VOPAGU-2260 file (C-alpha; in pm, 1 decimal, decimal comma):
REM VOPAGU-2260
SITE   aa  ch    i         X         Y         Z
SITE  MET   A    0   13192,9   -4776,5   -1381,0
SITE  THR   A    1   13215,8   -5150,0   -1419,0
SITE  ASP   A    2   12967,4   -5365,8   -1607,9
SITE  ASP   A    3   12818,9   -5507,9   -1285,2
SITE  GLU   A    4   12748,4   -5163,6   -1135,9
SITE  GLU   A    5   12404,3   -5019,5   -1191,8
SITE  ARG   A    6   12397,5   -4708,3   -1406,9
SITE  PRO   A    7   12221,7   -4409,8   -1252,4
SITE  GLY   A    8   11871,2   -4337,8   -1377,2
SITE  TRP   A    9   11718,9   -3998,8   -1429,7
SITE  THR   A   10   11824,9   -3694,1   -1230,8
SITE  TYR   A   11   11629,1   -3368,8   -1244,1
SITE  LEU   A   12   11757,5   -3013,4   -1218,3
SITE  MET   A   13   11471,1   -2763,0   -1187,8
SITE  ASP   A   14   11457,6   -2386,9   -1170,7
SITE  MET   A   15   11228,9   -2292,4    -884,4
SITE  ASP   A   16   11085,4   -1971,0   -1034,7
SITE  GLY   A   17   10826,1   -2056,7   -1296,1
SITE  VAL   A   18   10865,1   -2433,0   -1257,6
SITE  LEU   A   19   10769,5   -2492,0    -894,1
SITE  VAL   A   20   10647,4   -2147,2    -789,2
SITE  HIS   A   21   10531,6   -1835,3    -969,3
SITE  GLU   A   22   10547,5   -1518,5    -760,4
SITE  ASP   A   23   10390,5   -1627,3    -428,5
SITE  LYS   A   24   10193,3   -1922,7    -564,0
SITE  LEU   A   25   10274,4   -2289,4    -612,1
SITE  VAL   A   26   10259,2   -2395,7    -977,8
SITE  PRO   A   27    9978,4   -2652,2   -1019,2
SITE  GLY   A   28   10119,5   -3004,7    -997,2
SITE  ALA   A   29   10457,1   -2897,6    -856,7
SITE  ASP   A   30   10389,1   -3055,9    -518,6
SITE  SER   A   31   10286,8   -3381,8    -687,1
SITE  LEU   A   32   10602,6   -3382,5    -897,5
SITE  VAL   A   33   10830,2   -3337,0    -596,0
SITE  ALA   A   34   10637,1   -3599,7    -399,2
SITE  GLU   A   35   10668,5   -3850,5    -684,6
SITE  LEU   A   36   11042,0   -3786,2    -720,4
SITE  ARG   A   37   11088,3   -3841,9    -346,0
SITE  GLU   A   38   10871,9   -4155,8    -338,8
SITE  ASN   A   39   11070,2   -4306,2    -627,5
SITE  GLY   A   40   11405,9   -4206,8    -480,2
SITE  THR   A   41   11481,4   -4002,6    -792,7
SITE  PRO   A   42   11756,1   -3748,1    -729,4
SITE  PHE   A   43   11666,5   -3386,9    -796,8
SITE  MET   A   44   11798,9   -3041,5    -726,7
SITE  VAL   A   45   11614,3   -2710,8    -723,4
SITE  ILE   A   46   11798,9   -2395,9    -822,1
SITE  THR   A   47   11708,4   -2029,7    -845,4
SITE  ILE   A   48   11872,2   -1704,5    -939,4
SITE  GLU   A   49   11865,2   -1446,3    -665,8
SITE  GLU   A   50   11831,9   -1094,8    -800,9
């Protein structure tokens, strides 16, 4: 990266289970968080472990 290139800002990596959803229900505020990340153009990735 050169000095005149913009450094990336924050990037979020979230586990879906317990962070965005719990069992069959949306965690309170999760939809607002994802909407805010999208509106701000903040990169994020959602992961989960399939059992």
